[in-house]
All heavy atoms as an XYZ file, in Angstrom:
877
protein
N      -3.608     96.192    -41.143
C      -4.895     95.574    -40.938
C      -5.490     95.163    -42.280
O      -5.288     95.839    -43.280
C      -5.867     96.543    -40.265
C      -5.522     96.927    -38.872
S      -6.868     97.903    -38.193
C      -6.855     97.293    -36.552
N      -6.225     94.087    -42.259
C      -6.900     93.625    -43.468
C      -8.369     93.988    -43.398
O      -9.006     93.816    -42.365
C      -6.761     92.106    -43.619
C      -5.319     91.700    -43.856
O      -4.567     92.447    -44.465
N      -4.947     90.535    -43.376
N      -8.902     94.477    -44.491
C     -10.314     94.830    -44.565
C     -10.963     94.021    -45.665
O     -10.409     93.877    -46.749
C     -10.496     96.320    -44.881
C      -9.941     97.222    -43.822
C      -8.706     97.801    -43.956
C     -10.680     97.479    -42.681
C      -8.198     98.628    -42.981
C     -10.182     98.305    -41.695
C      -8.939     98.879    -41.847
O      -8.443     99.697    -40.878
N     -12.126     93.490    -45.394
C     -12.875     92.768    -46.416
C     -13.705     93.765    -47.208
O     -14.276     94.687    -46.633
C     -13.790     91.731    -45.765
C     -13.047     90.615    -45.084
S     -14.176     89.368    -44.449
C     -14.895     88.774    -45.965
N     -13.797     93.600    -48.522
C     -14.618     94.515    -49.311
C     -16.076     94.465    -48.887
O     -16.608     93.403    -48.604
C     -14.467     93.985    -50.750
C     -13.310     93.058    -50.714
C     -13.149     92.588    -49.307
N     -16.700     95.629    -48.822
C     -18.114     95.695    -48.498
C     -18.414     95.625    -47.017
O     -19.553     95.523    -46.621
N     -17.383     95.659    -46.180
C     -17.614     95.637    -44.737
C     -16.986     96.872    -44.110
O     -16.139     97.521    -44.701
C     -17.001     94.383    -44.078
O     -15.583     94.414    -44.256
C     -17.562     93.118    -44.671
N     -17.405     97.155    -42.922
C     -16.829     98.268    -42.174
C     -16.133     97.702    -40.954
O     -16.642     96.815    -40.291
C     -17.918     99.237    -41.759
N     -14.970     98.196    -40.680
C     -14.236     97.771    -39.503
C     -14.167     98.932    -38.537
O     -13.862    100.060    -38.933
C     -12.825     97.330    -39.873
O     -12.879     96.236    -40.751
N     -14.450     98.669    -37.283
C     -14.365     99.698    -36.264
C     -13.053     99.521    -35.518
O     -12.727     98.434    -35.067
C     -15.542     99.591    -35.296
C     -16.920     99.766    -35.928
C     -18.002     99.555    -34.874
C     -17.052    101.132    -36.555
N     -12.305    100.580    -35.416
C     -11.013    100.538    -34.748
C     -11.188    101.174    -33.377
O     -11.716    102.280    -33.255
C      -9.950    101.288    -35.566
C      -9.839    100.658    -36.956
C      -8.614    101.266    -34.847
C      -8.978    101.447    -37.899
N     -10.762    100.475    -32.334
C     -10.922    100.996    -30.986
C     -10.036    102.220    -30.782
O      -9.057    102.432    -31.487
C     -10.564     99.920    -29.967
C     -11.609     98.825    -29.881
C     -11.319     97.879    -28.737
O     -10.877     98.352    -27.676
O     -11.537     96.681    -28.928
N     -10.382    103.008    -29.794
C      -9.639    104.203    -29.396
C      -9.686    105.321    -30.417
O      -8.893    106.235    -30.362
C      -8.174    103.872    -29.078
C      -8.055    102.857    -27.947
O      -8.937    102.872    -27.071
O      -7.090    102.086    -27.951
N     -10.581    105.246    -31.391
C     -10.751    106.335    -32.338
C     -12.203    106.777    -32.260
O     -13.109    106.000    -32.516
C     -10.404    105.917    -33.780
C      -8.931    105.556    -33.886
C     -10.764    107.039    -34.748
C      -8.498    105.113    -35.253
N     -12.407    108.025    -31.873
C     -13.755    108.586    -31.815
C     -13.904    109.596    -32.935
O     -13.012    110.397    -33.194
C     -14.021    109.266    -30.476
C     -14.243    108.261    -29.363
O     -14.626    107.124    -29.671
O     -14.037    108.619    -28.197
N     -15.035    109.552    -33.596
C     -15.332    110.493    -34.654
C     -16.516    111.325    -34.219
O     -17.610    110.815    -34.062
C     -15.694    109.733    -35.957
O     -14.615    108.882    -36.295
C     -15.966    110.703    -37.077
N     -16.295    112.597    -33.981
C     -17.375    113.499    -33.629
C     -17.925    114.105    -34.907
O     -17.178    114.455    -35.814
C     -16.890    114.594    -32.683
C     -16.427    114.018    -31.364
O     -17.060    113.122    -30.831
N     -15.333    114.517    -30.851
N     -19.246    114.212    -34.986
C     -19.883    114.747    -36.189
C     -20.644    116.016    -35.848
O     -21.299    116.102    -34.809
C     -20.883    113.736    -36.762
C     -20.345    112.364    -37.132
C     -21.488    111.466    -37.554
C     -19.322    112.473    -38.229
N     -20.567    117.000    -36.740
C     -21.398    118.188    -36.643
C     -22.232    118.216    -37.919
O     -21.702    118.340    -39.018
C     -20.558    119.473    -36.521
C     -21.461    120.697    -36.481
C     -19.664    119.418    -35.292
N     -23.535    118.059    -37.759
C     -24.449    118.019    -38.895
C     -25.248    119.315    -38.917
O     -25.623    119.831    -37.879
C     -25.397    116.830    -38.760
C     -24.736    115.464    -38.535
C     -25.786    114.426    -38.209
C     -23.919    115.066    -39.728
N     -25.503    119.837    -40.107
C     -26.335    121.033    -40.197
C     -27.508    120.761    -41.113
O     -27.500    119.835    -41.909
C     -25.530    122.253    -40.681
C     -25.039    122.130    -42.087
N     -25.758    122.567    -43.154
C     -23.893    121.621    -42.590
C     -25.092    122.333    -44.272
N     -23.953    121.753    -43.956
N     -28.559    121.544    -40.961
C     -29.808    121.368    -41.693
C     -30.379    119.963    -41.476
O     -30.866    119.318    -42.393
C     -29.627    121.645    -43.189
C     -29.206    123.065    -43.488
C     -29.001    123.301    -44.973
O     -28.993    122.375    -45.767
N     -28.820    124.560    -45.332
N     -30.301    119.486    -40.225
C     -30.820    118.153    -39.926
C     -32.342    118.191    -39.823
O     -32.941    119.219    -39.533
C     -30.242    117.609    -38.609
O     -30.565    118.501    -37.556
C     -28.748    117.419    -38.705
N     -32.946    117.037    -40.077
C     -34.389    116.882    -40.055
C     -34.714    115.610    -39.281
O     -34.102    114.568    -39.508
C     -34.948    116.776    -41.494
C     -36.433    116.498    -41.477
C     -34.652    118.037    -42.274
N     -35.656    115.706    -38.356
C     -36.156    114.520    -37.660
C     -37.418    114.069    -38.375
O     -38.356    114.837    -38.548
C     -36.489    114.854    -36.208
C     -37.075    113.684    -35.449
C     -37.451    114.043    -34.024
O     -37.225    115.181    -33.595
O     -38.004    113.163    -33.345
N     -37.428    112.819    -38.822
C     -38.587    112.281    -39.533
C     -39.336    111.333    -38.611
O     -38.774    110.376    -38.092
C     -38.151    111.557    -40.798
C     -39.332    110.974    -41.574
C     -38.943    110.576    -42.962
N     -38.831    111.789    -43.760
C     -38.529    111.806    -45.061
N     -38.307    110.681    -45.691
N     -38.439    112.944    -45.715
N     -40.621    111.607    -38.428
C     -41.474    110.776    -37.575
C     -42.428    110.000    -38.472
O     -43.119    110.591    -39.293
C     -42.254    111.644    -36.575
C     -41.274    112.376    -35.657
C     -43.216    110.786    -35.769
C     -41.930    113.340    -34.715
N     -42.430    108.665    -38.298
C     -43.312    107.788    -39.077
C     -44.433    107.291    -38.191
O     -44.205    106.826    -37.084
C     -42.544    106.568    -39.601
C     -41.523    106.903    -40.636
N     -41.792    106.840    -41.967
C     -40.245    107.316    -40.532
C     -40.724    107.189    -42.643
N     -39.765    107.487    -41.789
N     -45.649    107.367    -38.679
C     -46.805    106.759    -38.028
C     -47.622    106.124    -39.137
O     -48.195    106.825    -39.975
C     -47.654    107.791    -37.252
C     -48.861    107.110    -36.637
C     -46.827    108.487    -36.188
N     -47.655    104.801    -39.140
C     -48.358    104.104    -40.222
C     -47.722    104.428    -41.560
O     -46.521    104.275    -41.742
N     -48.527    104.887    -42.495
C     -48.007    105.234    -43.825
C     -47.860    106.745    -43.996
O     -47.787    107.251    -45.102
C     -48.928    104.676    -44.896
C     -48.986    103.161    -44.886
C     -48.980    102.635    -46.268
C     -48.994    101.121    -46.203
N     -48.025    100.538    -47.048
N     -47.823    107.463    -42.877
C     -47.646    108.909    -42.916
C     -46.334    109.280    -42.247
O     -45.841    108.555    -41.387
C     -48.798    109.610    -42.198
C     -50.142    109.403    -42.846
C     -51.227    110.119    -42.083
C     -52.579    109.884    -42.740
N     -53.658    110.563    -42.009
N     -45.786    110.420    -42.644
C     -44.580    110.906    -41.998
C     -44.594    112.427    -41.971
O     -45.291    113.087    -42.735
C     -43.318    110.394    -42.701
C     -43.031    111.052    -44.036
C     -42.194    112.156    -44.114
C     -43.586    110.568    -45.214
C     -41.926    112.759    -45.339
C     -43.324    111.151    -46.423
C     -42.495    112.251    -46.487
O     -42.237    112.843    -47.687
N     -43.821    112.944    -41.045
C     -43.662    114.388    -40.946
C     -42.218    114.706    -40.628
O     -41.554    113.971    -39.900
N     -41.715    115.777    -41.194
C     -40.333    116.197    -40.980
C     -40.299    117.410    -40.065
O     -41.013    118.389    -40.287
C     -39.658    116.554    -42.305
C     -39.424    115.340    -43.185
O     -39.402    114.219    -42.645
O     -39.241    115.510    -44.403
N     -39.457    117.333    -39.038
C     -39.277    118.447    -38.123
C     -37.849    118.958    -38.291
O     -36.898    118.220    -38.018
C     -39.503    118.016    -36.662
C     -40.900    117.425    -36.499
C     -39.278    119.179    -35.712
C     -41.149    116.822    -35.134
N     -37.668    120.188    -38.771
C     -36.313    120.726    -38.911
C     -35.663    120.905    -37.542
O     -36.283    121.439    -36.623
C     -36.512    122.069    -39.608
C     -37.962    122.341    -39.622
C     -38.698    121.122    -39.188
N     -34.437    120.423    -37.387
C     -33.740    120.492    -36.102
C     -32.498    121.380    -36.146
O     -31.935    121.688    -35.117
C     -33.346    119.098    -35.621
C     -34.536    118.223    -35.294
C     -35.256    118.767    -34.111
N     -36.344    117.867    -33.712
C     -37.246    118.176    -32.844
N     -37.235    119.346    -32.257
N     -38.201    117.335    -32.546
N     -31.995    121.732    -37.328
C     -30.839    122.622    -37.409
C     -29.537    121.891    -37.176
O     -29.320    120.805    -37.676
N     -28.650    122.501    -36.382
C     -27.326    121.912    -36.121
C     -27.470    120.814    -35.084
O     -28.156    120.960    -34.072
C     -26.341    122.987    -35.644
C     -26.080    123.973    -36.783
C     -25.035    122.355    -35.167
C     -25.171    125.115    -36.419
N     -26.781    119.705    -35.331
C     -26.862    118.534    -34.470
C     -25.448    118.014    -34.267
O     -24.717    117.811    -35.233
C     -27.732    117.479    -35.153
C     -28.283    116.452    -34.232
C     -29.386    116.731    -33.443
C     -27.724    115.193    -34.154
C     -29.914    115.780    -32.592
C     -28.247    114.230    -33.311
C     -29.347    114.533    -32.526
N     -25.032    117.811    -33.033
C     -23.688    117.314    -32.723
C     -23.819    115.883    -32.213
O     -24.603    115.597    -31.319
C     -23.006    118.194    -31.666
C     -22.861    119.622    -32.210
C     -21.652    117.619    -31.275
C     -22.381    120.626    -31.203
N     -23.033    114.989    -32.797
C     -23.044    113.583    -32.399
C     -21.668    113.241    -31.873
O     -20.669    113.379    -32.586
C     -23.396    112.664    -33.599
C     -23.435    111.213    -33.158
C     -24.696    113.082    -34.234
N     -21.619    112.790    -30.616
C     -20.333    112.401    -30.026
C     -19.853    111.099    -30.654
O     -20.649    110.236    -31.007
C     -20.474    112.244    -28.520
C     -20.681    113.572    -27.812
C     -20.705    113.386    -26.313
N     -19.618    112.552    -25.826
C     -18.474    113.018    -25.325
N     -18.281    114.305    -25.245
N     -17.543    112.183    -24.898
N     -18.567    110.961    -30.759
C     -17.957    109.821    -31.423
C     -18.364    108.480    -30.887
O     -18.500    107.502    -31.622
N     -18.598    108.382    -29.580
C     -18.973    107.098    -29.005
C     -20.366    106.654    -29.430
O     -20.746    105.516    -29.246
C     -18.904    107.177    -27.484
C     -19.836    108.221    -26.906
C     -19.447    108.661    -25.519
O     -18.267    108.597    -25.181
O     -20.347    109.067    -24.782
N     -21.135    107.566    -30.023
C     -22.495    107.249    -30.454
C     -22.607    107.060    -31.966
O     -23.704    106.942    -32.482
C     -23.462    108.350    -30.006
C     -23.513    108.470    -28.508
O     -23.510    107.467    -27.808
N     -23.514    109.682    -28.016
N     -21.497    107.050    -32.669
C     -21.509    106.914    -34.121
C     -21.521    105.428    -34.480
O     -20.717    104.654    -33.984
C     -20.290    107.611    -34.764
C     -20.250    107.378    -36.258
C     -20.331    109.097    -34.460
N     -22.466    105.048    -35.325
C     -22.592    103.660    -35.746
C     -22.720    103.635    -37.254
O     -23.399    104.467    -37.845
C     -23.842    103.000    -35.115
C     -24.016    101.585    -35.618
C     -23.747    103.017    -33.613
N     -22.089    102.683    -37.880
C     -22.205    102.504    -39.316
C     -23.117    101.317    -39.575
O     -22.903    100.232    -39.041
C     -20.828    102.252    -39.936
C     -20.785    102.025    -41.434
C     -21.288    103.276    -42.165
C     -19.378    101.699    -41.869
N     -24.168    101.518    -40.358
C     -25.123    100.459    -40.646
C     -24.948     99.975    -42.073
O     -24.204    100.556    -42.853
C     -26.549    100.966    -40.406
C     -26.838    101.422    -38.981
C     -28.244    101.985    -38.884
C     -26.668    100.292    -37.988
N     -25.696     98.964    -42.448
C     -25.570     98.306    -43.739
C     -26.160     99.061    -44.914
O     -26.378    100.267    -44.862
N     -26.432     98.321    -45.948
C     -26.894     98.884    -47.209
C     -28.379     99.231    -47.177
O     -29.122     98.730    -46.356
C     -26.660     97.872    -48.335
C     -25.214     97.520    -48.535
C     -25.034     96.488    -49.632
O     -25.908     96.393    -50.515
O     -24.026     95.785    -49.592
N     -28.773    100.056    -48.135
C     -30.176    100.408    -48.322
C     -30.678     99.672    -49.555
O     -30.043     99.712    -50.610
C     -30.343    101.928    -48.519
C     -29.898    102.661    -47.260
C     -31.780    102.270    -48.868
C     -29.884    104.163    -47.417
N     -31.801     98.998    -49.417
C     -32.407     98.300    -50.541
C     -33.261     99.303    -51.316
O     -34.368     99.641    -50.909
C     -33.255     97.132    -50.041
C     -33.798     96.274    -51.173
O     -33.580     96.633    -52.355
O     -34.423     95.250    -50.870
N     -32.739     99.807    -52.421
C     -33.425    100.851    -53.175
C     -34.744    100.367    -53.767
O     -35.699    101.135    -53.880
C     -32.516    101.384    -54.273
C     -31.269    102.120    -53.782
C     -30.384    102.520    -54.956
C     -31.632    103.324    -52.953
N     -34.844     99.094    -54.139
C     -36.088     98.564    -54.691
C     -37.185     98.537    -53.638
O     -38.323     98.900    -53.913
C     -35.866     97.160    -55.249
C     -34.993     97.147    -56.482
C     -34.714     95.741    -56.962
O     -35.393     94.793    -56.516
O     -33.809     95.599    -57.797
N     -36.848     98.129    -52.433
C     -37.831     98.086    -51.363
C     -38.265     99.499    -50.986
O     -39.428     99.735    -50.696
C     -37.260     97.376    -50.144
C     -38.267     97.208    -49.038
C     -37.699     96.405    -47.900
C     -38.761     96.208    -46.815
N     -38.262     95.451    -45.703
N     -37.333    100.416    -51.006
C     -37.650    101.801    -50.661
C     -38.658    102.391    -51.640
O     -39.549    103.139    -51.258
C     -36.375    102.639    -50.658
C     -36.581    104.062    -50.182
C     -35.269    104.813    -50.088
O     -34.309    104.241    -49.586
O     -35.241    105.969    -50.513
N     -38.562    102.052    -52.911
C     -39.480    102.568    -53.917
C     -40.883    101.973    -53.769
O     -41.860    102.595    -54.173
C     -38.942    102.292    -55.316
S     -37.436    103.205    -55.682
N     -40.994    100.764    -53.207
C     -42.288    100.117    -53.055
C     -43.144    100.771    -51.979
O     -44.360    100.672    -51.998
C     -42.103     98.632    -52.705
C     -41.523     97.852    -53.871
O     -41.576     98.361    -55.012
O     -41.012     96.744    -53.637
N     -42.509    101.424    -51.023
C     -43.225    102.019    -49.909
C     -43.750    103.393    -50.302
O     -42.998    104.261    -50.685
C     -42.298    102.159    -48.688
O     -41.715    100.900    -48.412
C     -43.054    102.641    -47.480
N     -45.059    103.551    -50.207
C     -45.676    104.836    -50.529
C     -46.072    105.507    -49.215
O     -46.921    105.001    -48.487
C     -46.921    104.650    -51.426
C     -47.558    105.983    -51.732
C     -46.537    103.922    -52.710
N     -45.421    106.614    -48.903
C     -45.706    107.350    -47.684
C     -46.307    108.703    -48.026
O     -45.970    109.300    -49.043
C     -44.431    107.550    -46.865
C     -43.733    106.283    -46.371
C     -42.418    106.639    -45.693
C     -44.626    105.529    -45.410
N     -47.174    109.167    -47.159
C     -47.817    110.458    -47.363
C     -47.218    111.453    -46.383
O     -47.205    111.229    -45.172
C     -49.321    110.334    -47.117
C     -50.054    111.645    -47.175
C     -51.494    111.512    -46.714
O     -51.924    110.448    -46.283
N     -52.227    112.597    -46.791
N     -46.725    112.582    -46.896
C     -46.178    113.605    -46.014
C     -47.320    114.461    -45.474
O     -48.205    114.872    -46.224
C     -45.179    114.495    -46.749
C     -44.509    115.491    -45.836
C     -43.396    116.266    -46.519
O     -43.208    116.172    -47.726
N     -42.650    117.027    -45.744
N     -47.289    114.680    -44.155
C     -48.311    115.489    -43.503
C     -47.619    116.585    -42.693
O     -46.402    116.586    -42.524
C     -49.220    114.632    -42.597
C     -50.006    113.618    -43.411
C     -48.418    113.927    -41.520
N     -48.407    117.497    -42.154
C     -47.848    118.607    -41.382
C     -47.265    118.100    -40.065
O     -47.596    117.012    -39.585
C     -48.925    119.650    -41.104
O     -49.875    119.124    -40.199
N     -46.414    118.911    -39.475
C     -45.782    118.551    -38.208
C     -46.838    118.345    -37.130
O     -46.782    117.368    -36.371
C     -44.781    119.644    -37.786
C     -43.628    119.721    -38.785
C     -44.249    119.396    -36.385
C     -42.722    120.918    -38.590
N     -47.810    119.244    -37.072
C     -48.842    119.145    -36.044
C     -49.637    117.848    -36.181
O     -49.931    117.169    -35.203
C     -49.804    120.343    -36.116
C     -49.170    121.676    -35.785
C     -48.392    122.283    -36.954
O     -48.571    121.845    -38.112
O     -47.590    123.191    -36.689
N     -49.965    117.481    -37.411
C     -50.751    116.268    -37.646
C     -49.976    115.017    -37.269
O     -50.518    114.112    -36.623
C     -51.193    116.204    -39.113
C     -52.113    115.034    -39.408
C     -52.598    115.013    -40.853
O     -52.519    116.043    -41.539
O     -53.060    113.933    -41.286
N     -48.685    114.951    -37.638
C     -47.913    113.741    -37.342
C     -47.654    113.622    -35.846
O     -47.681    112.522    -35.285
C     -46.596    113.677    -38.155
C     -46.052    112.239    -38.182
C     -45.548    114.613    -37.610
C     -46.874    111.260    -38.917
N     -47.459    114.754    -35.163
C     -47.263    114.703    -33.716
C     -48.539    114.255    -33.005
O     -48.484    113.500    -32.028
C     -46.799    116.064    -33.192
C     -45.369    116.461    -33.565
C     -45.067    117.879    -33.089
C     -44.358    115.476    -33.017
N     -49.688    114.691    -33.498
C     -50.969    114.264    -32.920
C     -51.186    112.766    -33.140
O     -51.616    112.043    -32.236
C     -52.122    115.075    -33.518
C     -53.487    114.683    -33.000
C     -53.651    114.874    -31.500
O     -53.007    115.781    -30.937
O     -54.405    114.090    -30.879
N     -50.876    112.288    -34.344
C     -51.024    110.854    -34.630
C     -50.050    110.029    -33.800
O     -50.390    108.943    -33.326
C     -50.844    110.596    -36.122
C     -52.006    111.126    -36.933
C     -52.082    110.514    -38.314
O     -51.580    109.388    -38.510
O     -52.667    111.154    -39.199
N     -48.839    110.537    -33.611
C     -47.861    109.837    -32.786
C     -48.341    109.754    -31.338
O     -48.242    108.710    -30.699
C     -46.503    110.540    -32.847
C     -45.423    109.838    -32.052
C     -44.119    110.612    -32.043
O     -44.122    111.831    -31.929
N     -43.016    109.902    -32.170
N     -48.881    110.849    -30.818
C     -49.408    110.861    -29.453
C     -50.553    109.862    -29.312
O     -50.604    109.092    -28.348
C     -49.886    112.262    -29.076
C     -50.314    112.373    -27.614
C     -51.102    113.633    -27.347
N     -52.359    113.689    -28.092
C     -53.444    112.969    -27.819
N     -53.434    112.102    -26.837
N     -54.546    113.082    -28.544
N     -51.449    109.842    -30.286
C     -52.579    108.908    -30.249
C     -52.089    107.460    -30.305
O     -52.597    106.591    -29.585
C     -53.535    109.190    -31.400
N     -51.088    107.191    -31.143
C     -50.545    105.837    -31.246
C     -49.893    105.410    -29.928
O     -50.090    104.282    -29.469
C     -49.519    105.765    -32.382
C     -48.939    104.388    -32.595
C     -47.859    104.387    -33.655
O     -46.995    105.249    -33.661
N     -47.928    103.421    -34.560
N     -49.138    106.307    -29.310
C     -48.497    105.985    -28.036
C     -49.540    105.752    -26.942
O     -49.389    104.848    -26.118
C     -47.533    107.099    -27.631
C     -46.294    107.147    -28.481
C     -45.439    108.370    -28.203
O     -45.877    109.326    -27.578
N     -44.202    108.339    -28.690
N     -50.603    106.543    -26.947
C     -51.664    106.376    -25.953
C     -52.368    105.034    -26.138
O     -52.660    104.337    -25.166
C     -52.668    107.521    -26.059
C     -53.718    107.505    -24.978
C     -54.640    108.710    -25.060
O     -54.562    109.507    -25.985
N     -55.522    108.830    -24.086
N     -52.611    104.649    -27.389
C     -53.232    103.354    -27.674
C     -52.350    102.213    -27.179
O     -52.843    101.249    -26.578
C     -53.493    103.213    -29.182
O     -54.320    104.296    -29.610
C     -54.153    101.891    -29.523
N     -51.043    102.322    -27.401
C     -50.114    101.288    -26.937
C     -50.105    101.201    -25.416
O     -50.081    100.101    -24.849
C     -48.696    101.570    -27.445
C     -48.486    101.218    -28.889
C     -47.051    101.461    -29.296
C     -46.834    101.152    -30.759
N     -45.435    101.375    -31.164
N     -50.128    102.355    -24.747
C     -50.134    102.357    -23.286
C     -51.413    101.724    -22.746
O     -51.370    100.959    -21.776
C     -49.993    103.781    -22.747
C     -48.606    104.348    -22.903
C     -48.509    105.803    -22.451
O     -49.529    106.452    -22.224
N     -47.292    106.298    -22.331
N     -52.549    102.035    -23.362
C     -53.817    101.451    -22.920
C     -53.823     99.944    -23.136
O     -54.315     99.191    -22.294
C     -54.977    102.110    -23.653
C     -55.227    103.547    -23.216
C     -56.232    104.269    -24.081
O     -56.751    103.662    -25.048
O     -56.497    105.446    -23.798
N     -53.277     99.478    -24.257
C     -53.199     98.040    -24.520
C     -52.293     97.358    -23.503
O     -52.595     96.257    -23.023
C     -52.702     97.786    -25.938
N     -51.187     98.012    -23.153
C     -50.267     97.453    -22.162
C     -50.934     97.387    -20.789
O     -50.789     96.393    -20.071
C     -48.988     98.298    -22.095
C     -47.929     97.741    -21.177
C     -47.355     96.425    -21.648
O     -47.397     96.121    -22.849
O     -46.869     95.669    -20.778
N     -51.691     98.426    -20.416
C     -52.409     98.413    -19.139
C     -53.437     97.285    -19.105
O     -53.581     96.591    -18.105
C     -53.104     99.752    -18.904
C     -52.192    100.856    -18.455
C     -52.981    102.131    -18.211
C     -52.081    103.280    -17.837
N     -52.819    104.538    -17.634
N     -54.156     97.102    -20.219
C     -55.155     96.028    -20.289
C     -54.492     94.666    -20.167
O     -54.999     93.770    -19.481
C     -55.944     96.132    -21.590
N     -53.349     94.509    -20.792
C     -52.612     93.246    -20.729
C     -52.153     92.970    -19.295
O     -52.311     91.855    -18.785
C     -51.412     93.310    -21.666
C     -50.520     92.106    -21.654
C     -49.363     92.305    -22.606
C     -48.306     91.251    -22.444
N     -47.135     91.503    -23.305
N     -51.584     93.994    -18.647
C     -51.129     93.820    -17.271
C     -52.302     93.521    -16.332
O     -52.180     92.703    -15.417
C     -50.371     95.061    -16.802
C     -48.993     95.277    -17.439
C     -48.409     96.618    -17.012
C     -48.051     94.139    -17.103
N     -53.439     94.172    -16.564
C     -54.616     93.929    -15.732
C     -55.127     92.503    -15.920
O     -55.503     91.829    -14.957
C     -55.729     94.931    -16.047
C     -56.939     94.815    -15.152
C     -56.602     95.069    -13.682
O     -55.848     95.982    -13.367
N     -57.158     94.254    -12.805
N     -55.122     92.014    -17.167
C     -55.566     90.642    -17.435
C     -54.642     89.645    -16.741
O     -55.107     88.651    -16.166
C     -55.596     90.389    -18.937
N     -53.336     89.904    -16.755
C     -52.396     89.022    -16.068
C     -52.604     89.082    -14.556
O     -52.559     88.063    -13.870
C     -50.957     89.391    -16.427
C     -50.523     89.061    -17.854
C     -49.155     89.659    -18.162
C     -50.491     87.551    -18.059
N     -52.846     90.296    -14.053
C     -53.067     90.473    -12.617
C     -54.325     89.729    -12.177
O     -54.350     89.108    -11.111
C     -53.189     91.956    -12.296
C     -53.295     92.267    -10.833
C     -53.349     93.775    -10.615
C     -53.540     94.098     -9.151
N     -53.660     95.543     -8.918
N     -55.378     89.782    -12.993
C     -56.614     89.080    -12.680
C     -56.405     87.567    -12.606
O     -57.131     86.867    -11.909
C     -57.692     89.395    -13.715
C     -58.153     90.844    -13.648
O     -57.888     91.513    -12.626
O     -58.771     91.304    -14.629
N     -55.408     87.074    -13.328
C     -55.110     85.642    -13.329
C     -54.061     85.270    -12.281
O     -53.608     84.137    -12.222
C     -54.636     85.217    -14.712
C     -55.750     85.260    -15.749
C     -55.200     84.985    -17.141
N     -56.230     84.951    -18.143
C     -56.764     86.007    -18.735
N     -56.366     87.218    -18.405
N     -57.696     85.873    -19.655
N     -53.626     86.278    -11.505
C     -52.642     86.014    -10.450
C     -51.212     86.025    -10.932
O     -50.319     85.563    -10.233
N     -50.974     86.535    -12.119
C     -49.621     86.611    -12.672
C     -49.162     88.059    -12.698
O     -49.958     88.982    -12.703
C     -49.600     86.045    -14.094
C     -50.085     84.606    -14.247
C     -50.228     84.263    -15.718
C     -49.123     83.660    -13.569
N     -47.870     88.242    -12.727
C     -47.354     89.600    -12.866
C     -46.069     89.574    -13.668
O     -45.322     88.601    -13.648
C     -47.105     90.236    -11.500
O     -46.043     89.569    -10.847
N     -45.830     90.650    -14.365
C     -44.602     90.813    -15.133
C     -43.858     91.978    -14.507
O     -44.420     93.065    -14.356
C     -44.902     91.121    -16.617
C     -45.627     89.953    -17.254
C     -43.626     91.423    -17.374
C     -46.027     90.188    -18.687
N     -42.591     91.775    -14.113
C     -41.857     92.884    -13.509
C     -41.650     94.007    -14.531
O     -41.404     93.749    -15.708
C     -40.528     92.271    -13.098
C     -40.415     90.998    -13.851
C     -41.802     90.568    -14.195
N     -41.801     95.229    -14.066
C     -41.609     96.368    -14.954
C     -40.135     96.509    -15.253
O     -39.281     96.275    -14.400
C     -42.142     97.634    -14.289
C     -43.642     97.587    -14.156
C     -44.239     98.777    -13.498
N     -43.429     99.982    -13.562
C     -43.701    101.086    -12.890
N     -44.761    101.126    -12.116
N     -42.954    102.142    -12.985
N     -39.811     96.932    -16.460
C     -38.408     97.028    -16.874
C     -37.662     98.103    -16.117
O     -36.464     97.999    -15.934
C     -38.312     97.311    -18.390
O     -39.032     98.496    -18.689
C     -38.842     96.154    -19.195
N     -38.356     99.147    -15.657
C     -37.658    100.207    -14.945
C     -37.304     99.826    -13.498
O     -36.573    100.523    -12.831
C     -38.457    101.506    -14.961
C     -39.832    101.366    -14.307
O     -40.278    100.223    -14.120
O     -40.429    102.408    -14.009
N     -37.815     98.698    -13.015
C     -37.515     98.268    -11.665
C     -36.533     97.082    -11.645
O     -36.148     96.639    -10.563
C     -38.788     97.842    -10.911
O     -39.404     96.767    -11.609
C     -39.748     99.012    -10.784
N     -36.149     96.594    -12.791
C     -35.222     95.468    -12.851
C     -33.792     95.936    -12.610
O     -33.402     97.031    -12.999
C     -35.293     94.774    -14.216
C     -36.602     94.072    -14.549
C     -36.538     93.504    -15.954
C     -36.883     92.970    -13.551
N     -33.013     95.084    -11.959
C     -31.592     95.387    -11.747
C     -30.861     95.310    -13.074
O     -31.163     94.473    -13.922
C     -30.975     94.368    -10.801
C     -30.835     94.894     -9.397
O     -31.001     96.109     -9.220
O     -30.562     94.085     -8.494
N     -29.858     96.149    -13.221
C     -29.050     96.092    -14.440
C     -27.944     95.074    -14.330
O     -27.262     94.781    -15.284
C     -28.458     97.487    -14.711
C     -29.502     98.511    -15.080
C     -28.891     99.870    -15.408
O     -27.656     99.939    -15.552
O     -29.644    100.830    -15.504
N     -27.733     94.545    -13.132
C     -26.601     93.629    -12.934
C     -27.052     92.242    -12.670
O     -27.932     91.896    -12.053
C     -25.714     94.136    -11.785
C     -25.251     95.539    -12.022
C     -25.825     96.622    -11.367
C     -24.245     95.773    -12.931
C     -25.398     97.905    -11.595
C     -23.821     97.070    -13.163
C     -24.391     98.129    -12.491
O     -23.957     99.387    -12.726
């Protein structure tokens, strides 16, 4: 097989299972983040994906503030609630105009 430099090739019929330890889940809300320790994490091979490069210059430009787990979870809940309320208002405005958007959970997959 030929491989181009700087690219990743995925070969079918090969699964790579990963066992990660000392894993951390990072939750971002706005310019704040919180880390939740998760411990051992097992990733099945069919779910392994290789992504591209990291732009180190862009990463340095972003200033994030670390907050406690409780604070970031509360902010995440508030953000999700705000999004749900905005979505309800949007659907109500469409309904008032006689339009409707089918919900994604009721659409056929085929």
